[in-house]
VMD Tcl script that builds the backbone (N, CA, C; Angstrom):
set m [mol new atoms 150]
animate dup $m
set s [atomselect $m all]
$s set {name element resname resid chain x y z} {
  {N N UNK 1 A -51.136 45.457 18.918}
  {CA C UNK 1 A -51.320 43.997 18.853}
  {C C UNK 1 A -52.796 43.661 18.649}
  {N N UNK 2 A -53.653 44.330 19.399}
  {CA C UNK 2 A -55.083 44.057 19.295}
  {C C UNK 2 A -55.601 44.348 17.888}
  {N N UNK 3 A -55.104 45.449 17.307}
  {CA C UNK 3 A -55.520 45.803 15.943}
  {C C UNK 3 A -55.097 44.719 14.959}
  {N N UNK 4 A -53.904 44.199 15.129}
  {CA C UNK 4 A -53.424 43.130 14.248}
  {C C UNK 4 A -54.316 41.902 14.341}
  {N N UNK 5 A -54.682 41.556 15.558}
  {CA C UNK 5 A -55.553 40.398 15.770}
  {C C UNK 5 A -56.902 40.633 15.101}
  {N N UNK 6 A -57.449 41.836 15.262}
  {CA C UNK 6 A -58.733 42.175 14.637}
  {C C UNK 6 A -58.658 42.046 13.125}
  {N N UNK 7 A -57.627 42.642 12.522}
  {CA C UNK 7 A -57.535 42.614 11.060}
  {C C UNK 7 A -57.300 41.183 10.571}
  {N N UNK 8 A -56.602 40.392 11.371}
  {CA C UNK 8 A -56.396 38.995 10.989}
  {C C UNK 8 A -57.721 38.240 11.005}
  {N N UNK 9 A -58.531 38.509 12.018}
  {CA C UNK 9 A -59.861 37.885 12.081}
  {C C UNK 9 A -60.691 38.281 10.869}
  {N N UNK 10 A -60.635 39.575 10.516}
  {CA C UNK 10 A -61.408 40.064 9.370}
  {C C UNK 10 A -60.960 39.380 8.089}
  {N N UNK 11 A -59.638 39.327 7.876}
  {CA C UNK 11 A -59.158 38.721 6.636}
  {C C UNK 11 A -59.473 37.226 6.617}
  {N N UNK 12 A -59.434 36.592 7.779}
  {CA C UNK 12 A -59.781 35.168 7.839}
  {C C UNK 12 A -61.245 34.965 7.459}
  {N N UNK 13 A -62.129 35.778 8.016}
  {CA C UNK 13 A -63.547 35.607 7.696}
  {C C UNK 13 A -63.796 35.951 6.231}
  {N N UNK 14 A -63.037 36.914 5.703}
  {CA C UNK 14 A -63.156 37.266 4.283}
  {C C UNK 14 A -62.771 36.071 3.419}
  {N N UNK 15 A -61.662 35.425 3.777}
  {CA C UNK 15 A -61.229 34.232 3.040}
  {C C UNK 15 A -62.249 33.109 3.168}
  {N N UNK 16 A -62.796 32.943 4.361}
  {CA C UNK 16 A -63.834 31.923 4.554}
  {C C UNK 16 A -65.026 32.199 3.648}
  {N N UNK 17 A -65.409 33.482 3.550}
  {CA C UNK 17 A -66.515 33.859 2.666}
  {C C UNK 17 A -66.199 33.497 1.226}
  {N N UNK 18 A -64.981 33.807 0.794}
  {CA C UNK 18 A -64.592 33.499 -0.585}
  {C C UNK 18 A -64.658 31.993 -0.813}
  {N N UNK 19 A -64.122 31.223 0.128}
  {CA C UNK 19 A -64.155 29.764 -0.012}
  {C C UNK 19 A -65.585 29.254 -0.069}
  {N N UNK 20 A -66.440 29.789 0.779}
  {CA C UNK 20 A -67.837 29.364 0.791}
  {C C UNK 20 A -68.504 29.715 -0.529}
  {N N UNK 21 A -68.247 30.922 -1.031}
  {CA C UNK 21 A -68.828 31.341 -2.308}
  {C C UNK 21 A -68.333 30.465 -3.444}
  {N N UNK 22 A -67.039 30.176 -3.436}
  {CA C UNK 22 A -66.448 29.333 -4.467}
  {C C UNK 22 A -67.088 27.946 -4.416}
  {N N UNK 23 A -67.233 27.425 -3.216}
  {CA C UNK 23 A -67.859 26.113 -3.036}
  {C C UNK 23 A -69.288 26.124 -3.572}
  {N N UNK 24 A -70.050 27.166 -3.214}
  {CA C UNK 24 A -71.424 27.301 -3.710}
  {C C UNK 24 A -71.446 27.349 -5.226}
  {N N UNK 25 A -70.498 28.096 -5.797}
  {CA C UNK 25 A -70.442 28.243 -7.248}
  {C C UNK 25 A -70.191 26.881 -7.908}
  {N N UNK 26 A -69.255 26.129 -7.351}
  {CA C UNK 26 A -68.929 24.813 -7.905}
  {C C UNK 26 A -70.121 23.873 -7.780}
  {N N UNK 27 A -70.754 23.864 -6.614}
  {CA C UNK 27 A -71.915 22.995 -6.401}
  {C C UNK 27 A -73.033 23.358 -7.370}
  {N N UNK 28 A -73.284 24.655 -7.521}
  {CA C UNK 28 A -74.328 25.111 -8.445}
  {C C UNK 28 A -74.002 24.675 -9.862}
  {N N UNK 29 A -72.743 24.825 -10.247}
  {CA C UNK 29 A -72.303 24.442 -11.589}
  {C C UNK 29 A -72.529 22.946 -11.817}
  {N N UNK 30 A -72.113 22.140 -10.853}
  {CA C UNK 30 A -72.285 20.689 -10.978}
  {C C UNK 30 A -73.758 20.314 -11.022}
  {N N UNK 31 A -74.558 20.987 -10.213}
  {CA C UNK 31 A -75.988 20.699 -10.190}
  {C C UNK 31 A -76.621 21.004 -11.549}
  {N N UNK 32 A -76.220 22.120 -12.158}
  {CA C UNK 32 A -76.736 22.463 -13.489}
  {C C UNK 32 A -76.348 21.397 -14.498}
  {N N UNK 33 A -75.096 20.951 -14.437}
  {CA C UNK 33 A -74.641 19.906 -15.354}
  {C C UNK 33 A -75.459 18.631 -15.155}
  {N N UNK 34 A -75.642 18.250 -13.910}
  {CA C UNK 34 A -76.426 17.052 -13.605}
  {C C UNK 34 A -77.853 17.186 -14.107}
  {N N UNK 35 A -78.450 18.356 -13.880}
  {CA C UNK 35 A -79.814 18.594 -14.355}
  {C C UNK 35 A -79.877 18.463 -15.866}
  {N N UNK 36 A -78.874 19.006 -16.563}
  {CA C UNK 36 A -78.835 18.902 -18.022}
  {C C UNK 36 A -78.763 17.450 -18.467}
  {N N UNK 37 A -77.879 16.704 -17.832}
  {CA C UNK 37 A -77.739 15.285 -18.166}
  {C C UNK 37 A -79.058 14.571 -17.910}
  {N N UNK 38 A -79.679 14.896 -16.800}
  {CA C UNK 38 A -80.948 14.291 -16.424}
  {C C UNK 38 A -82.024 14.576 -17.471}
  {N N UNK 39 A -82.105 15.829 -17.903}
  {CA C UNK 39 A -83.098 16.220 -18.909}
  {C C UNK 39 A -82.834 15.490 -20.219}
  {N N UNK 40 A -81.576 15.458 -20.645}
  {CA C UNK 40 A -81.230 14.777 -21.897}
  {C C UNK 40 A -81.585 13.301 -21.809}
  {N N UNK 41 A -81.217 12.699 -20.698}
  {CA C UNK 41 A -81.500 11.284 -20.508}
  {C C UNK 41 A -83.006 11.030 -20.553}
  {N N UNK 42 A -83.760 11.856 -19.849}
  {CA C UNK 42 A -85.219 11.711 -19.812}
  {C C UNK 42 A -85.802 11.853 -21.211}
  {N N UNK 43 A -85.315 12.845 -21.959}
  {CA C UNK 43 A -85.797 13.054 -23.328}
  {C C UNK 43 A -85.503 11.842 -24.204}
  {N N UNK 44 A -84.275 11.361 -24.157}
  {CA C UNK 44 A -83.893 10.208 -24.975}
  {C C UNK 44 A -84.703 8.978 -24.568}
  {N N UNK 45 A -84.845 8.795 -23.277}
  {CA C UNK 45 A -85.548 7.628 -22.756}
  {C C UNK 45 A -87.011 7.647 -23.184}
  {N N UNK 46 A -87.621 8.831 -23.143}
  {CA C UNK 46 A -89.032 8.905 -23.535}
  {C C UNK 46 A -89.185 8.700 -25.041}
  {N N UNK 47 A -88.178 9.088 -25.818}
  {CA C UNK 47 A -88.215 8.830 -27.269}
  {C C UNK 47 A -88.191 7.330 -27.531}
  {N N UNK 48 A -87.333 6.644 -26.800}
  {CA C UNK 48 A -87.194 5.193 -26.972}
  {C C UNK 48 A -88.508 4.498 -26.634}
  {N N UNK 49 A -89.196 4.997 -25.631}
  {CA C UNK 49 A -90.424 4.345 -25.173}
  {C C UNK 49 A -91.664 4.708 -25.980}
  {N N UNK 50 A -91.517 5.613 -26.951}
  {CA C UNK 50 A -92.704 6.006 -27.728}
  {C C UNK 50 A -93.096 4.927 -28.714}
}
mol reanalyze $m
mol bondsrecalc $m
mol representation Tube
mol addrep $m
């Protein structure tokens, strides 16, 4: 029984790690997209103001 509980804890923490990594990946992806939009906007805006 104790071994089962241990392995369940391990698999749970493993899943938590995967979820955290996935979340980080999504956040990083969105941040890159936002940065790109920001750069494009800044470039266009500075062209307009020249």
